[in-house]
C-alpha positions, -999 to +999 in steps of 0.1 A: +905-151-383+919-125-359+943-128-330+915-132-303+897-159-322+931-177-329+941-176-293+907-188-280+907-217-304+942-227-293+929-227-257+899-248-268+920-274-284+941-278-253+912-280-230+892-305-251+922-327-256+926-329-218+902-351-199+878-328-180+885-336-144+876-302-128+858-307-095+822-295-094+818-257-088+820-245-052+785-233-047+796-209-020+816-190-047+789-193-073+757-186-054+768-167-024+747-191-003+753-218+022+782-239+012+776-266-014+740-259-019+724-277-049+704-251-067+667-257-069+653-232-093+616-222-094+607-206-128+577-183-129+563-158-154+551-127-135+525-121-163+503-150-151+518-161-117+496-138-096+469-130-121+436-140-103+412-132-131+390-163-135+372-150-167+401-148-192+391-149-229+413-161-257+432-133-274+421-110-246+438-077-240+455-067-208+424-048-198+402-079-204+424-106-189+445-087-164+482-093-157+504-102-127+526-075-111+560-075-095+544-060-064+520-090-061+549-114-055+550-107-018+571-122+010+545-148+019+545-161-017+583-161-018+585-180+015+560-205+002+583-211-028+613-214-005+594-239+016+593-262-014+630-265-012+638-238-038+670-218-036+665-196-067+636-179-085+638-174-122+616-145-131+609-151-168+603-122-192+615-094-170+634-074-196+611-052-218+599-071-249+576-062-278+539-061-270+506-052-286+497-032-255+501+005-261+522+024-235+527+055-255+512+076-227+541+065-206+567+076-232+572+041-247+568+040-285+542+014-295+550-017-314+534-026-347+511-056-336+518-074-369+553-083-357+543-092-322+532-128-313+501-126-292+486-097-274+513-098-246+542-106-269+571-130-267+594-125-237+622-134-261+616-105-285+635-079-265+625-043-271+648-026-247+677-044-229+679-016-203+643-017-191+617-040-176+583-051-189+558-023-182+530-049-179+545-060-145+545-025-129+517-010-109+531+024-116+546+022-151+568+053-145+584+035-115+587+001-132+624-004-126+621+006-089+593-020-085+616-047-100+644-037-077+621-040-048+612-075-059+649-084-060+652-071-025+621-091-013+634-122-029+667-119-011+649-112+021+630-145+017+664-163+014+662-169-023+684-159-052+672-141-084+677-153-119+665-134-150+667-140-187+694-126-209+685-129-246+717-125-266+709-140-300+681-118-313+659-088-305+624-076-315+621-063-350+614-028-337+641-027-311+643+008-295+658+016-261+643+046-243+661+037-211+697+032-223+724+051-204+735+085-215+759+083-245+748+048-255+735+042-290+709+017-301+716-016-318+718-010-355+727+026-353+756+032-377+752-001-395+761-003-432+727-015-445+741-020-480+761-050-467+747-084-459+776-088-435+800-063-421+821-070-389+810-037-374+772-042-381+748-054-353+724-070-378+725-089-411+708-072-440+691-089-469+701-062-493+676-049-519+647-069-505+616-059-484+608-080-453+579-103-465+573-133-442+552-161-456+518-165-439+521-134-418+498-104-423+519-072-421+489-049-422+479-022-447+477+015-450+489+034-419+490+001-400+515-016-423+548-029-410+576-019-434+612-030-432+637-023-460+662-038-463+650-069-446+671-081-417+679-117-409+655-135-386+665-148-351+665-185-358+694-181-383+670-175-412+690-154-436+662-146-460+637-117-465+608-143-464+608-163-431+578-185-425+552-182-397+569-209-378+602-190-379+610-164-352+598-138-377+592-113-349+629-112-341+661-100-357+694-120-356+723-103-339+757-103-356+786-114-334+812-113-361+805-145-380+798-144-417+772-171-422+779-173-460+814-187-455+816-193-417+846-169-414+850-152-380+859-115-375+866-111-337+896-087-339+889-059-334+862-067-309+828-065-327+804-037-317+778-063-307+802-078-281+808-045-264+772-036-263+762-070-249+788-067-222+775-034-212+740-049-208+753-078-188+771-054-164+739-033-161+719-062-149+746-076-126+747-042-109+709-045-102+717-073-078+705-103-098+723-135-089+721-154-122+713-151-159+696-178-179+710-172-214+685-179-241+697-201-270+733-196-259+747-220-284+736-197-313+761-172-300+799-180-305+817-195-275+845-169-280+820-142-271+810-160-239+846-165-228+853-128-233+822-115-217+817-140-188+853-136-178+849-099-175+815-101-157+828-126-132+859-105-125+835-079-110+806-102-099+822-135-091+791-150-075+769-144-106+759-177-122+754-182-160+730-209-173+730-218-210+700-229-229+718-253-252+707-283-273+739-294-290+757-321-270+789-317-290+792-282-276+788-290-239+824-292-229+834-261-248+806-240-234+817-250-199+855-251-203+859-222-227+826-203-224+827-204-186+791-213-182+782-227-147+753-248-159+738-261-192+703-273-200+700-311-198+673-313-224+684-336-251+698-362-227+680-365-194+647-347-202+641-364-235+650-398-221+627-395-191+599-384-213+606-413-236+604-437-207+571-421-194+553-418-227+570-438-255+580-471-240+617-464-238+636-488-215+644-473-181+680-485-183+685-461-212+692-436-183+726-452-181+734-437-215+724-402-202+751-400-176+776-416-199+769-389-225+775-360-202+804-377-183+830-351-174+804-323-172+776-339-154+779-316-123+771-287-146+739-301-161+706-285-151+677-310-150+640-303-154+607-319-164+589-288-173+597-252-185+580-226-207+591-244-239+579-279-229+544-294-225+529-297-190+533-332-175+496-333-166+486-322-201+469-348-224+498-342-249+523-354-223+513-378-195+478-367-183+485-378-147+512-358-129+515-385-102+528-410-128+558-388-133+570-392-097+598-416-105+610-392-132+609-364-106+630-384-082+656-392-109+658-357-123+662-342-088+686-367-073+706-385-101+726-354-112+746-333-088+737-302-107+706-280-103+670-290-107+644-266-121+606-267-118+580-245-135+554-227-115+522-248-113+541-280-120+540-289-083+502-285-084+496-305-116+489-277-139+474-291-171+480-264-197+447-275-213+435-241-226+438-224-260+448-190-247+451-171-279+482-170-300+493-201-280+468-228-291+457-260-273+492-274-272+497-286-236+518-256-227+511-225-206+512-195-229+541-170-229+524-149-256+490-141-241+475-125-210+462-154-190+456-168-155+461-204-142+434-220-121+459-241-101+478-210-090+447-190-083+435-217-059+469-219-042+472-182-037+436-181-024+442-209+000+418-232-018+439-260-035+422-293-042+432-324-022+451-337-052+470-304-056+480-305-019+491-341-022+512-335-053+528-303-038+537-323-006+554-349-027+574-323-046+583-306-013+596-338+002+618-346-027+632-311-033+639-304+003+659-337+007+681-326-022+699-303+002+691-318+036+707-351+026+744-348+021+746-377-004+721-361-027+736-326-024+772-335-028+776-373-032+790-391-062+769-413-085+772-450-090+750-469-115+737-503-103+720-516-134+750-536-146+748-559-116+711-562-113+700-576-146+684-606-128+667-585-100+653-555-119+634-552-151+656-528-171+625-518-191+606-503-162+631-499-132+663-480-126+686-481-096+717-462-085+737-449-055+747-415-044+775-417-018+797-394+002+805-382+037+807-418+050+772-429+039+753-438+008+717-434-006+701-461-027+675-449-052+652-473-070+626-459-094+597-480-106+581-467-138+560-498-141+523-503-132+529-531-108+544-532-073+581-541-072+593-566-046+629-577-051+665-575-038+689-549-052+726-560-054+753-536-043+787-549-054+819-546-034+832-522-060+804-497-051+813-500-014+849-494-022+841-463-042+820-450-013+847-460+012+821-478+033+835-506+056+815-537+064+794-535+095+761-523+110+743-494+094+712-475+101+688-475+071+665-445+068+637-444+042+639-407+031+602-406+019+586-422+050+612-416+077+611-453+086+644-466+102+659-500+105+693-516+110+711-535+083+745-553+079+766-543+050+790-569+037+805-584+004+782-580-026+752-575-004+715-576-015+690-551-001+653-560+000+632-533-014+595-526-021+584-499-046+548-490-055+538-485-091+550-451-106+570-445-075+605-446-060+623-456-029+653-437-014+672-455+014+701-438+031+727-460+049+749-446+077+772-464+101+756-469+135+789-459+152+781-423+141+750-423+162+768-428+195 
């Protein structure tokens, strides 16, 4: 097993046996921003974010369809993003990835298009960890300088920068032409006669040619040839992955033998040291966070080793894990040292089930119970590049009907909230762009442009787009302007409101702290809700709120009133269909 692995597993056992009572991360330390900021992350793909071409054709080339540039994302755009309430921008697909576009005139060796998905290529098939995507540069030769200028502009706008780190796999033709002097490429020096060797960067399917099912690898001079075949990124240890596998990528070897599960972490594997060098490289560029793709497919021992070292030099850098295994949540926080984890299989899936599949609204109680002990580290979202657009016919069709889900995702957890560019405008994702078919998603594989964003950038949004963006802005800004939502504790009210709320279509909870509380009632139903919500004495005790007169402020309308808080009180509320109410209660004595 090796000394390092043995020691880390002992630490893991001790931590997991102990109840996780660590206080939520101090955001001043993590983000280097105003104290206790709740991160609101705006995800955008530069490829289409500023592309104004309104005549894109499916499978179109860069020349035909155009592409957004780093330089196009100017201060006015960044300030507009910040005005939504955003604190961070996640620039997706920054690191150079495989593409069918030929940049050989700029000294970049071309990729074989038969192992590239789409004309633009997947942002998650990394070609060079030390370079940025040439598509996004006005002057390809100065592409890194243009990215560095974008980082500086983003900071000037008062926003933090997040980029992807893709640790699990690389493009099939990985080749770094920008690596530091003295560094070697991944795979150099591998023993290709061994399926697994602790010092190898890849896994080799010995004696077999790479031959994916359903994928044309070309012919003649155009053929893609790989011998021996290397394992595919989605843990596919065969020479013949299918079209639905990540056939355009190669799995990286972190010292685990998949045949018997044995670990070989001592001495430190070559892949670990090379990945640490890459992490340090990007941290030195001034980025503020790394969203780590498929982090749970990389051993937690590596994350503990690497993140510890990165944070010793860059303590404010945040690490976000894309992770889908609930059983690993605690270990990837406590041992791996991630700041935040994707809340996909709990909160996202539940909210979508409520919106689309008739799940009861009170199943949200199970969400917070499932992540109890690590809830402050969960990152909530309703859209991202992997998921279907809310306004698509494959999801909900009407983005306004998702408003109660937006309120819950943004205000129920204390951790970050993330939205995807165009979500705030009701982007439908209703086009078959090329490699990405008509699937309700915005393509990450093709050169494309979004009508909603074009209209916004040109100052011509529709009335509905303005209205939806205003609703997002109101909710997201209050996440940090209202103390209870930014830092307050959570209290579920469903257990005492079985006779006042329909658990199938309504959900209610409190966020409390700083001597006040906020009541949130979400109505997923298609009828207006008129009722009283019971707040038990136990909730008032938890919030340390004495009986007396309180000012009640409706956070969505700004309406104020006075209310008396006493034992097991009931509060009259009215909520429109597919809507929510947020009421903050503050002692009137504080107003004097």
